[in-house]
C-alpha positions in Angstrom: -44.5 -31.2 -51.2 -46.7 -30.5 -48.2 -44.9 -33.3 -46.3 -41.5 -32.0 -47.2 -42.5 -28.5 -46.2 -43.7 -29.8 -42.9 -40.4 -31.6 -42.3 -38.6 -28.3 -43.1 -40.7 -26.4 -40.5 -40.1 -29.0 -37.8 -36.4 -29.0 -38.5 -36.3 -25.2 -38.3 -38.3 -25.3 -35.0 -35.9 -27.9 -33.6 -33.0 -25.7 -34.5 -34.6 -22.7 -32.8 -35.3 -24.8 -29.6 -31.8 -26.2 -29.7 -30.3 -22.7 -30.1 -32.4 -21.4 -27.2 -31.4 -24.2 -24.9 -27.8 -23.8 -25.9 -28.0 -20.1 -25.1 -29.5 -20.8 -21.7 -26.9 -23.4 -20.9 -24.1 -21.1 -22.0 -25.5 -18.2 -19.8 -26.0 -20.6 -16.9 -22.5 -21.9 -17.2 -21.2 -18.4 -17.3 -23.3 -17.5 -14.2 -25.1 -14.7 -16.2 -28.7 -14.0 -15.4 -30.9 -12.9 -18.2 -32.9 -9.7 -17.5 -36.6 -10.3 -17.4 -37.0 -6.7 -18.6 -34.9 -4.4 -20.5 -34.8 -2.0 -17.6 -31.7 -1.1 -15.6 -32.2 -1.3 -11.9 -33.3 2.2 -10.8 -34.5 4.2 -7.7 -37.9 5.8 -7.8 -37.7 7.7 -4.5 -35.6 8.0 -1.4 -37.0 9.1 2.0 -35.2 9.3 5.3 -36.7 9.0 8.8 -35.1 11.1 11.5 -34.2 9.7 14.9 -37.2 9.4 17.2 -36.9 10.7 20.7 -37.3 7.7 23.0 -39.3 9.6 25.7 -41.9 11.1 23.3 -43.7 10.2 20.1 -41.9 12.9 18.0 -39.2 13.2 15.5 -36.0 15.1 16.4 -33.4 16.7 14.2 -31.0 17.7 17.0 -28.0 15.8 15.8 -28.3 15.2 12.1 -31.0 15.6 9.5 -29.9 13.7 6.5 -29.7 15.7 3.2 -28.0 14.4 0.1 -25.4 16.3 -1.9 -25.7 16.1 -5.7 -22.7 15.8 -8.0 -22.6 17.3 -11.5 -22.3 14.0 -13.2 -21.8 10.3 -12.4 -18.0 10.7 -12.3 -18.0 13.8 -10.1 -15.8 13.3 -7.0 -18.4 15.2 -5.1 -22.0 14.0 -4.6 -23.3 11.3 -2.3 -23.5 7.6 -3.1 -25.8 4.9 -1.7 -25.4 1.1 -2.1 -27.9 -1.7 -2.9 -27.1 -5.2 -1.9 -28.8 -7.7 -4.3 -29.8 -11.0 -2.7 -30.8 -14.2 -4.5 -33.3 -16.9 -3.6 -30.6 -18.7 -1.6 -30.4 -15.7 0.7 -26.8 -14.8 -0.4 -25.8 -11.3 -1.6 -24.3 -11.4 -5.0 -23.9 -7.7 -5.9 -23.2 -4.4 -4.2 -24.5 -1.8 -6.7 -23.5 1.9 -6.2 -25.9 4.7 -7.1 -24.7 8.3 -7.5 -26.8 11.3 -6.6 -26.5 13.6 -9.6 -28.1 16.9 -10.7 -29.0 16.6 -14.4 -30.6 19.6 -16.1 -31.8 20.9 -12.7 -33.3 17.6 -11.6 -31.7 15.5 -8.8 -31.7 11.8 -9.4 -29.9 8.6 -8.4 -27.9 7.0 -11.2 -26.9 3.3 -11.4 -23.1 3.5 -11.8 -22.6 0.0 -13.2 -25.8 -0.3 -15.3 -26.9 -3.3 -13.2 -30.1 -4.9 -14.8 -33.2 -5.8 -12.8 -33.6 -9.6 -13.1 -35.6 -12.5 -11.7 -32.5 -13.4 -9.7 -33.2 -10.6 -7.3 -35.4 -11.9 -4.4 -34.6 -9.1 -1.9 -32.6 -5.9 -1.8 -31.0 -4.0 1.1 -30.4 -0.3 0.3 -27.9 1.5 2.6 -26.1 4.8 2.9 -23.3 5.8 2.8 -22.0 3.4 0.1 -18.9 1.5 1.0 -16.6 -0.7 -1.1 -16.8 -4.3 0.2 -14.0 -6.5 -1.4 -15.4 -9.9 -0.4 -18.0 -11.7 1.6 -20.9 -9.3 0.9 -23.3 -9.0 3.8 -26.6 -10.6 3.2 -28.5 -9.1 6.1 -28.7 -5.7 7.9 -27.1 -7.2 10.9 -24.0 -8.3 8.9 -23.9 -4.8 7.3 -24.0 -3.1 10.7 -20.9 -5.0 11.8 -18.9 -3.5 8.9 -19.9 0.0 10.0 -19.3 -0.6 13.7 -15.7 -1.5 12.9 -15.1 1.8 11.0 -12.9 4.4 12.6 -14.8 7.4 11.0 -16.9 10.4 12.1 -20.5 10.3 13.2 -21.8 11.3 9.7 -19.9 8.5 8.0 -20.9 6.0 10.6 -24.6 6.8 10.7 -25.8 3.9 8.7 -29.1 4.2 7.0 -30.9 1.0 5.8 -34.0 -0.1 3.9 -35.0 -3.6 3.0 -37.4 -4.4 0.2 -38.8 -7.4 -1.7 -41.1 -5.2 -3.9 -40.2 -3.6 -7.2 -42.1 -1.5 -9.6 -40.8 -3.0 -12.9 -37.1 -2.2 -12.5 -37.6 0.6 -10.0 -37.5 0.5 -6.2 -38.6 3.0 -3.5 -36.3 3.4 -0.5 -37.5 4.5 2.9 -34.3 4.7 5.1 -34.2 4.4 8.8 -31.2 4.7 11.1 -29.6 1.3 11.8 -28.2 2.2 15.2 -29.4 3.9 18.4 -28.1 7.4 19.2 -27.1 8.6 22.6 -26.9 12.4 23.1 -25.4 14.3 26.0 -25.8 18.1 26.5 -25.7 20.9 29.0 -27.7 24.1 28.6 -27.6 27.7 29.7 -29.6 30.9 29.0 -28.6 34.4 27.9 -30.4 37.6 26.9 -30.5 39.3 23.5 -30.2 43.0 22.9 -34.1 43.2 23.0 -34.3 41.3 26.3 -35.4 37.9 24.8 -34.2 34.8 26.7 -32.2 32.3 24.6 -31.3 28.8 25.6 -28.0 27.4 24.1 -25.8 24.3 24.5 -22.7 24.6 26.5 -19.3 23.3 25.4 -18.1 20.4 27.6 -14.8 18.5 27.7 -13.8 14.9 28.4 -17.3 13.6 27.5 -17.5 9.8 27.7 -19.8 7.0 28.9 -19.3 3.4 29.8 -21.5 0.4 29.5 -20.1 -2.4 31.6 -16.4 -2.6 30.7 -16.7 -0.7 27.4 -15.9 3.0 27.2 -17.3 5.2 24.4 -16.3 8.8 23.4 -19.2 10.9 21.9 -18.6 13.4 19.1 -19.7 17.0 19.1 -22.4 17.5 16.4 -24.6 20.6 16.3 -24.1 21.5 19.9 -24.7 18.0 21.4 -22.3 15.2 22.1 -23.6 12.1 20.2 -22.6 8.5 19.8 -24.0 5.6 17.8 -24.3 2.2 19.5 -26.0 -1.1 18.7 -27.8 -3.7 20.7 -27.1 -2.3 24.2 -29.0 -2.2 27.5 -28.4 0.6 29.9 -28.7 -0.5 33.5 -28.3 1.6 36.6 -25.2 -0.1 37.9 -23.6 -0.7 34.4 -24.1 2.6 32.6 -22.3 5.8 33.6 -21.4 9.0 31.8 -18.7 11.6 32.5 -18.0 15.2 31.5 -16.1 18.2 32.6 -17.4 21.8 32.7 -15.4 24.8 34.0 -12.6 22.5 35.1 -15.1 20.5 37.3 -15.5 16.8 36.5 -19.0 15.2 36.8 -20.2 11.5 36.9 -23.8 10.6 36.3 -25.9 7.5 35.7 -29.5 6.6 34.9 -31.9 6.8 37.9 -34.5 4.2 36.7 -34.4 0.8 38.2 -35.6 -1.0 35.1 -32.9 -1.5 32.5 -33.3 0.6 29.3 -33.2 -1.5 26.2 -32.0 0.6 23.2 -33.8 0.4 19.9 -32.6 1.2 16.4 -33.6 4.6 14.9 -34.3 6.0 18.4 -32.4 8.8 20.2 -31.8 8.8 24.0 -31.0 12.1 25.7 -29.0 12.5 28.9 -28.7 15.9 30.6 -25.3 17.2 31.8 -26.2 19.6 34.7 -23.4 21.8 35.9 -22.9 24.0 38.9 -24.1 27.6 38.3 -21.9 30.7 38.2 -20.1 30.1 34.9 -20.0 33.9 34.2 -21.9 35.8 31.6 -19.8 38.9 31.1 -18.8 39.6 27.5 -15.4 38.4 26.6 -13.1 37.8 23.6 -14.1 34.6 21.9 -17.9 35.3 22.1 -20.0 34.9 18.9 -21.7 37.9 17.4 -25.0 36.6 16.1 -28.1 38.2 14.5 -31.7 37.3 13.9 -33.9 39.7 12.0 -33.4 43.0 13.9 -32.1 41.4 17.2 -28.6 40.8 18.4 -27.1 38.0 20.5 -23.5 38.0 21.7 -23.3 34.3 22.5 -20.8 33.3 25.2 -17.7 31.6 23.9 -18.4 28.5 25.9 -21.4 27.7 23.7 -21.1 24.4 21.8 -23.0 25.7 18.8 -25.2 28.5 17.4 -28.8 28.3 18.5 -31.4 27.6 15.8 -32.7 30.7 14.1 -29.5 32.7 14.7 -26.6 33.5 12.3 -23.1 34.0 13.5 -21.4 37.0 11.7 -18.1 37.0 13.5 -16.0 36.4 16.6 -15.6 39.1 19.3 -11.8 39.5 19.7 -11.7 42.6 21.9 -14.0 44.1 24.4 -13.6 47.9 24.5 -13.4 49.1 28.1 -16.0 51.8 28.8 -16.0 51.5 32.6 -14.0 54.7 33.1 -15.9 57.9 33.2 -15.2 61.0 31.1 -13.7 61.4 27.7 -10.6 59.5 28.5 -12.1 56.0 28.5 -11.3 53.6 25.7 -14.7 53.7 24.1 -14.8 57.5 23.9 -11.3 57.5 22.4 -12.4 54.9 19.8 -15.4 57.1 18.8 -13.3 60.2 18.5 -10.6 58.4 16.5 -13.1 57.2 14.0 -15.4 60.2 13.9 -18.3 58.1 15.2 -20.9 59.0 17.9 -22.7 57.0 20.6 -25.8 57.2 18.5 -24.1 55.3 15.7 -23.3 52.3 18.0 -25.5 51.6 20.9 -23.6 48.5 21.9 -24.8 45.2 23.4 -26.3 45.4 26.8 -24.1 48.4 27.6 -20.9 46.7 26.2 -18.9 47.5 23.1 -16.3 45.6 21.2 -14.6 44.5 17.9 -15.7 41.6 15.7 -13.6 39.7 13.1 -15.3 38.3 10.1 -15.6 34.5 9.5 -13.8 34.8 6.1 -11.1 36.6 4.3 -11.8 39.1 1.6 -9.6 40.0 -1.4 -6.2 41.7 -1.3 -6.1 45.5 -1.4 -6.4 45.8 -5.2 -4.5 46.9 -8.2 -1.5 49.2 -7.5 -0.4 51.7 -10.0 3.4 52.2 -10.0 4.6 53.0 -6.5 3.5 53.2 -2.9 2.9 56.9 -2.9 -0.1 56.4 -5.2 -1.8 54.7 -2.3 -0.5 57.3 0.1 -2.4 60.1 -1.6 -5.6 58.5 -0.3 -4.5 59.5 3.2 -3.2 63.0 2.4 -3.5 65.5 5.3 -4.3 62.7 7.9 -1.4 63.0 10.3 -2.2 59.7 12.2 -2.2 57.4 9.1 1.0 55.7 10.3 0.3 55.6 14.1 0.6 51.9 15.0 -0.9 52.5 18.5 -4.2 53.9 17.3 -7.5 52.0 16.7 -8.6 54.1 13.7 -9.2 51.4 11.1 -12.7 52.5 10.4 -11.7 56.1 9.6 -8.7 55.0 7.5 -10.9 52.6 5.5 -13.4 55.4 4.9 -10.5 57.6 3.6 -9.3 54.8 1.3 -12.7 54.0 -0.2 -13.6 57.7 -0.6 -10.3 58.7 -2.3 -9.2 55.6 -4.3 -11.3 56.4 -7.4 -9.7 59.9 -7.5 -6.3 58.4 -7.6 -6.9 55.6 -10.1 -6.7 52.8 -7.6 -8.8 49.7 -8.1 -9.7 48.9 -4.5 -11.1 45.4 -4.0 -10.2 44.7 -0.4 -13.8 44.7 0.9 -15.6 43.4 -2.2 -16.9 40.3 -0.4 -18.2 42.4 2.5 -19.1 45.8 1.1 -22.9 45.1 0.6 -23.5 43.5 4.0 -25.2 45.5 6.8 -25.2 43.9 10.2 -27.5 44.9 13.0 -25.8 47.0 15.7 -22.4 47.4 14.0 -20.3 49.7 11.8 -19.8 48.5 8.2 -16.9 46.1 7.7 -13.5 47.8 7.6 -9.8 47.0 7.4 -8.2 46.8 10.9 -5.5 49.3 11.9 -2.3 47.8 13.2 -3.4 48.5 16.8 -6.6 46.5 16.2 -4.5 43.7 14.7 -2.6 43.6 18.0 -5.8 42.8 19.9 -6.7 40.2 17.2 -3.4 38.4 17.0 -1.7 39.1 20.4 -4.5 39.5 22.8 -5.3 42.5 24.9 -2.3 42.7 27.2 0.4 40.8 25.3 3.3 41.8 23.1 3.5 38.4 21.6 0.9 36.0 20.5 -1.0 34.4 23.4 -4.0 32.2 24.1 -6.0 35.4 24.4 -5.3 36.3 20.7 -5.3 34.4 17.5 -5.1 31.0 19.0 -8.4 31.6 20.8 -10.0 33.2 17.7 -9.1 30.4 15.5 -10.4 27.9 18.0 -13.8 29.6 17.9 -13.7 29.9 14.1 -13.2 26.1 13.8 -16.3 25.5 15.8 -18.5 27.2 13.2 -16.5 26.3 10.1 -15.0 29.7 9.7 -11.8 30.4 7.8 -8.9 30.3 10.2 -6.4 33.1 10.1 -2.8 32.4 9.1 0.2 33.9 7.3 0.6 37.7 7.1 -2.4 39.9 7.9 -2.5 43.4 6.3 -3.6 46.5 8.2 -4.8 49.9 7.0 -2.0 51.7 8.9 0.1 53.5 6.3 3.4 55.4 6.2 4.1 57.4 3.0 7.0 56.1 1.0 6.9 52.8 3.0 3.4 51.4 2.7 1.0 49.4 4.7 2.0 47.6 7.9 1.6 43.9 8.1 1.6 41.4 11.0 2.4 37.8 10.9 0.0 35.2 12.4 2.8 34.3 14.9 2.4 37.8 16.4 5.6 39.2 14.9 5.6 42.5 13.0 6.2 42.0 9.3 7.3 45.5 8.6 6.0 47.9 6.0 4.8 46.5 2.7 5.5 48.9 -0.1 2.9 48.1 -2.8 0.0 45.9 -1.7 0.7 42.2 -2.6 -1.3 39.0 -2.4 -2.1 39.1 1.3 -5.8 38.8 2.0 -7.6 41.4 4.0 -9.6 40.1 7.1 -12.3 42.6 7.7 -13.5 43.6 11.2 -16.3 45.8 12.5 -17.2 47.5 15.8 -20.4 47.4 17.9 
């Protein structure tokens, strides 16, 4: 019996060994790697090194500090993704695993989108950002990956490849320390201006036709955060081979490096090149300037600025400078104060100048009408100038509307997004009169839309990601039995609008 029992145990053991070998052979034939743990490949931490300025031992954030946007779940169209190339012992990449940055229960984490397991097959991993689909011939080195990104016709942000290579894993988890795969060249011109409190501020100037050449290759930088930047790889800048070009105030310039020793560019380093210009570019306030605030100080930044200086917040675009050069009560500024029942003490101006500012965003429409246009008209009872299209009285008209709307059963919502904001040196936000819309859309001296009006304003709004103006713009100017007067973005009058419709109000203010 003992001998028979022993035979049974040996037979069972043989079957188990056979089964295991068969399973291994099947998995090998199917090219399936058994996980050495039950853990799904995961990311423990992600850090990003900023570009290092080549001339000093310091980190700079002048073009792009990388921050990741989290989606709501793994299938959210929003949210960033990074990739991890898995490389086997032969040195070949066999997987391109996507990880999604997701906020779950208030915690940001990177989630493995395909549930790829950590296995003994992984001998090395290359993490990179941003993730890209690679149909075939997966890159097995950072150099091969760089070639894919160099051939992309995309913006600076999408082309700024971050890489991290590792052979160390903590169980199924890996830590990622990204560096920039390419060198960055930056080109910029600077000027100074003065705040309302007399502080000197340095800002970047907008240039045009910025380009540079290395040998026979011509490159076009991209404007990012006030500097013109470009990513390049494995290049050497020699005095006779490297040139850069730019235009300022309609004057073209050509520059080159002065050092005799060629400059060999390194990955993750930034190389800055100044773009000096001839002086005398004018500092007088003009339409297109940026109205900026910082704490209790004001900066009207010239319109030729390439971006907003750090520490300042742009609140709107100056679209009309109110002429106060004439003496006496007949000048434009005195008339504006009288029309709106304001005093000089209410608005001290900026370095002796005054003007009108348009908000960066639309507000709501007027609100809920009752039954006819005259319901709104009762808010302006006894104000004879309510329908005057040649008067800049939007502030006063808005005050009449907000003060009287509750008495007339009107739900006024036209300034809901702006009503609680107080900006240093300005009136509260208000709805422009039709005359003020003329300045905004047509420019100061034009009866039709011109480059001095909406085209210029929209160009400035696009620089700072403001909401561009289009369609029909409502004014506060009102004629009883006819309604509010509208203007189209092409500069044409759109007549009188009986009961307020869906047109969004674009608030303005005065300083």
